[in-house]
Every structure is written in C-alpha cells, then in structure tokens.
N, C-alpha and C positions, 0 to 999 in steps of 0.2 A: 720731444722725440724720444721719450722713454722707450717706446716699443722698438725703435731702431736699434738702440744699444742692447736691449734684451735679446732681440732676434739675432744680432751678429754674434754676441758672446755665447748664447745657447747653441747656435749652430756649430760654433767652433768646438765647444766642450763635448757636445753629443755626437759629433762627427756625422751629422746628418747631411752636411754639405762638405764633401771631402774629395780629395784628388791625390792619387799616388803619382806625383810628378817627377820622382827621382829615378824611376826604373831605367836602367841602361847607362846612367852616368857613372863616371869612374872616380871623380873627386868631388869634394864638397863644393868647390868653386864651380865645377861644371854643372853639378846638380842645381845650385842656386841660380846660375845664369840662364837655365832653361825657362824660367818663368818670371824673370824680372825685366820690366820694360817701362820706361817713362813714369816711374813712381808707383805704378799699379801692377800687381801680379798678373802674369799671363799664363793661361792654362793650355797645354797641348791638347790635341784631340783625343788621344786614347793612351791608356797605359801600355798597350801593345806596341804602338809606333812612336809615341812621344813627339809626333809632328802635328802641325796645324794644317787644316784643310782650307785653302783660300778659294779654289775654283768653284766650290759648291755654295758659296755664300750668296744668299738672295740679294739681288740688285736693289729691290725696293727697300729692303731693310738697310742696306749700305747707305742709301741716300738719307734716310731718316736719321741714322746714327751720325752722319756728317753734319747735321744741323743742330746738334746738341749745344746748349749755351756753354760758353767757355768758362763760366763761373760754377758749373755744376760740380758737386761733390758726391752725388749719388745718382746713378742711372740704371734703368731697367729696360731691356728691349725684349719684346714678346713677338715671336713669329707665329701668328695664329694659323698660317697656312701649314706649318709643320705640325701643329696640334691637330688641325682638321684632317690632315692626310695620314695621321698615325693610325694604322689599322687596329692596333691594340686598344685604342680608345673609342672605336666606332660605336659599340653598344652603349658605352657610358655617355657619349655625346647625345645619342638618341634619347636616353632616359633623362638626361639633364634638360633637354629642350621640351620634354613632355611634362615637366613640373608646371603646375598651374600658374604660378607667379611668373615664371620665365616665358610661358606661352603668352601671358597677358602683356608683359613688357615687349615681347617681340611684335605682337600685333599692333601695339601703340606706335612703336618705331616705324613699322611698315606703313601704317595709316598716315602718320605725320610726315615722314621723310622718304617714303618708298625705299626703305632700307631693310635688307634681309640680314638679321643678326647672325644667322647660321653660315652665310657664305660671303657677305660683302666686305667685312672688315678683315684685312690681311695682316696689318702691323700696328702694334701699339708701343710707343716709346715714351717713357716718363723720365724726367730729370728734375733735380732740385738741388739747392744748397740748404741743408737742414738748419744752418745758422741764420738764414735770411728768410724771414716770414714773407710769404707771398711769392716765393721764387719758383713755385711749381710750374712745370711746363710739360705739355703733351703733344705728341705728333700721332695722327691717325692716318693710316694709308689704306685705301680700299676703293670700292665702287660706290660713288656718291652721286645722287641726283642733285647737282649743284643748284639748278634753278629752283627746285622744290625746297631745298634747305634755306636758300636766300629768301624765298617767299615767306617761310615760316619765321625766320629771324626778324624780318621787317614787321611782321605782325606782333612780335613780342618785345622788340627793343627799338631804339632810335636808328635812323639811317646810318650806315657806316661812314667812317672817315676814309678818304683816299690818302694813304701814307705809303711811301716807298713802293708804289706800284701795286699795292694790294688794297682791297676793301677791308678795313679793320672794324670789327663789330665789338662794341662795349656791352658786355653781358653781366648784369648784376648777379652776385653770388647769393642764392636764396638761403644757403646755410649760414652765411656770415654777413649780416647787414652792414652796408657801407663798403664792402669789398666788391671790386669790379674785375672780372676776367675779360680777356680779349681773345677773339678768334678770327681766323682768316683762312681763306683758301690760298695756299701757296701754289698749288697746281689743282687741276680738276679732281685728282685722286689723292690729294694730300692736304690735310687740315692741321693747322697749328692752333693750340689753345693754351692759355695760361696768362702769365704776366706780360705786360705790354712790351717791355724791353726785349724779352726773349723771342716773342713772336716777330717783332720787327727785325731783330738781328737775323733770324732764320730767313725771313723774306729777302733781306738785302744779300745774304750769302747766296741764296738760290738765284736771285736776279743777276748778280755779278758773276755767276759761275764759279764761285769760290767754294767748291765742295770737295776738292781733291785733298785738302788738308784741314785739320781742325786743331785749334789751340787747346781744346779740352782734352786732358789726359785720359778721361774716361772713354772718349770715342776710340782712341787708339787701343785701350785695354779691351773694350768690348769686341773690336774687330779681331783681336787675337784669340778670342774664345772659340770653342768648337763651332764650325760653320753650321753643322746640322742641329745645333742646340735649339730647342723651342723657346727657352728662356735664357737670357744672359744678363748678368748684373755686375756692377762694379761700384766700389766706394773708395774715394781717395782722401788723403789728408785727414784721416780719422782723428789724429791727435789735436787738430784745431777746432773740432766740433764740440762746443760746450754742452750740447745735448747728450753726448756720450758720457755716462757717469764714471766717476772714479771708482775703483782704480783702473778700469779698463782703458780709458781714453789715452793715457800716455803710453800704454803698452802696445797698441796696435797702430799701424801706419796706413795700411790700405788692404783691400780685399777684392776678390773677383770670384764669381761663381757661375755655373752653367747647369742646365737641366736638359737631358736628352731623352727622347722617347723612342723605343723600338720594342723588342720583346722584353726588354728591361727598362725601367725608368731609373736613370742614373743621375745622381746629384753629385756635384763636384765643387770644391772650394779651395782657393789658395789664399793664404793670409800672410802679409808682410808684417813682421813684428819689429819692435824697437831695436832689439839686439839678439844675439844668439842665445843668451841665457834665458830671455823671455820666451824665445821660440821653443826651446827645450821644455820649459815649464808648461807652455800651452799644449805641446804634444802630449805630455804626461797627463795633463788634465783631460785632454780629449780621450786618451786611453781609459782613464778612470771613468769618465762620463759614459763611454760606450759600454763598459763592463756593468755599471750601475743600471743602465737601461735594459741590458739583457737580463739581469737579475729581476728587475721590476716586471718584465714581461712574463715571468714564470707564474705570476699571480693573475695574469690576464690572458687566458688561452686564445681568445679571439684576436688579440693583438699579436701574440706570439706567433700565430699562424701566418700573419702577414709580414711582420717585421723581424722575426727571429733570425731567419737565414741571412737577411740583409745586414743586420748588425754583426752577426758572426763573421761575415765575409768582408766587413769594412776594412779598408786599407788606409793607413795614414803614416806619415813620416815627416821629418823636418830636415832641412838642409840650410845651414847658415842661419839667416834671419827669416826663412820661409817655413811655413807650416801648411800642410794640406792633406787631403785624402779623398777617398771615393767610396760611395755606397750605392749599390744597385739593388733595386727591388723588382722582383718578377712582376711584370705588368699584369698578368692574369690574376695574381693574388690581390694586388692593390685595386684593380678594377672591380673585382668581385666584392671587396669590402666597401668600396665607394658606392657601388650599385645598391648594396643593402641599405646604406645610409640614405641614399636618394629615394629609395622606395619608402622608407619611414617618413622622410620629409614630404614626399608626394601625398601620402595618406594624411599627414598633419595638415597640409595646405588645403586638400580637398575637404577635410572636416571643417576647417575654418571658413572656407568659401560656402559650404552648405549652410552654416549658421548665419552667415552674413546675408544670405538670400531670404532668410525667414523674417518674420515681422520684427524680431529683436534677437539679439544674441542671448544665449542662456545665462542665467544668473550663476554666480560662483556656487558650486555645490550641486548644480542640476545634473551633473554627470553621475 
C-alpha cells in the first residue's frame, strides 16, 4: 500500500486536503475537542459555523455506512447523487459521458444489466484493512434490475449458496487468479461485494436490524463529516499499518477528510498526530509545502490560473495533537481545466478508435 502512505503524507504537507477547525474556540483544549471523537478526527461543517449538519445527511448513505466491517481501517463514502446534482459540474459530466470509451462502457452495462451509469448508481462505499490482504469491501446503492443481474450471474458463475438469508455468489477475480470475491443483494437496491466475511456480516446486520450502531470507529467518524460532502473518507489506527512507511507511520494516528461541491470545490482534512510536538512539526511542513507549491506554479501559468488563488487562500492550523486546514478552488476554473483535458482525451480516443476500425493499426512512425 505504498500509494496509501504517499497520498496521506503528500496531502498533509501540500495542504490540498485541509480544514480550519479551530475558528471560534477560546482555548487549546476547546479547539482540540471540536474534532476528536472515537479515535478518528471529526470535521465540522464549515469554518463559519463550526457545527455539523445532521438533518441533511442522505438516508441511503447512512444505511451503507452503518454496514461497514468492524475491522476496517480505511473507508471512503461517495454520494454520487451529490455529484450528479452539482450544477457547477453539469457541463463536465456531459463531456465525460461523451468520451468514446465511457460511451462504450455505458452501452455494455445497459445492454448486459439494463443499468444506466449516468443516473442509476447513487452511493459507493469502500472499506478495507490495508494490513489484511483480501479485506476489500464495496457497497453499491442504486436502481438495479435484480432479475437481469441474477440472470447474467448465473450465466457466468455457479449457482449461489443460500447463507444468512441471502443468495451469495462466488465470483472469480479475473485480475488475480485463485482469488474469489463474493456478491449478494442485501436489498433490491443494495449490493454488497468483496470478501465473504464482510458480505455476510453486512447481511446479518441488516437482517437483524442492527444498523443503529456500529463497532467500526470509521462509521462514526464518517457520519460526523459534513453532511453535504460528495466524498467523505477516514483512516484509523495508522500507526498499526505496516504498509505506511517509516518515519510517517509512528507519527500519525488517524485522519478524516471531506470534499464538498458548490460554486467552490472545497477539500478538508483533519489529522490526529502522535503528540503536540509532531502536530506542530506537521503544520510547519504543511506551510512549507504550500509555499513551495505556490512558487512552483509560477513556472506553469496554466496551473497557476487554476490553483494559484486556492493555495494563496489555504487555511491551516494545529490545536493540541490535531492538524488540519481547508483549501477551496473556484469550480468554474477547475471545470474549465478539466474540460480541456477531457477534450484532449476525447480526440485521442477517437483517433485510436479510427485506427482500430481500419484493416490494421499504423506502424510506429507512420504518423
């Protein structure tokens, strides 16, 4: 999991995932208590109010979060409805789904499962314990043609086993010979997929109505993140994960982050460190990292136009053992840059598709 450690540490240093969680607090103890809960940092909704929003939290996402495996150390919850309803991203979504490869994948999904990629998937939740191989677990919530999906599965794999009130399908992993993933409909609109233990645990929890509480600390942490966030993530017990490289592993204990989309795309992160000295060091490294990024952008005007104001306005602070900050990027600037990249990718894909339709692909150097 080298990429996990690099992502976490880079985000902290660069302050690209940041949250100014101390505004309005009077003492260090009060500041720290604002975001500490059950071992994983909790992030208030906004720097202006410093309060969490509970009433707006999507019910379908709450259910999926409550089914997280208790052994999870890393979890990500994506509310695709929030992404889909974001007016700032409307043009970008249209361009993305016009990419030839995306159009092809969407067509195949619709033909095979009568599933519309643009509107039928509402929630994706992922969880794992990076120290345990094969612990990956997914929950998908949306509009599914259950009969059609079961029909296609029976054509590809063996008949399911009836376990704990659900039909459990064993699905060989094509990318990893010998590995078997398991899938089940927990409800007509909820699919669990991943390791057998986690899928069955989720089925039992739902069957027994045991969804009001969860022994998984990450579930509690994710619930406390901003309700309107399109993406929420948390990582717990970082010091126990051997995949996190030295010297970072013993310095960080847990982290939580959120992404919100409106007229600005706001990234936030709160990190719990080993002690106050480490927290101060991390904050200083974050300040230095942000300054270096701003200097680096001076040589790249196209990136300076998109990220310059965001980095200049980044807020970060530490309180006790906590470090966090916030960075907001104007949605129109980021969307314009992403649209340009997608236009290039569309031209590339259409060029490749043109040659694939010919008698043979061009030899190297024919261009």
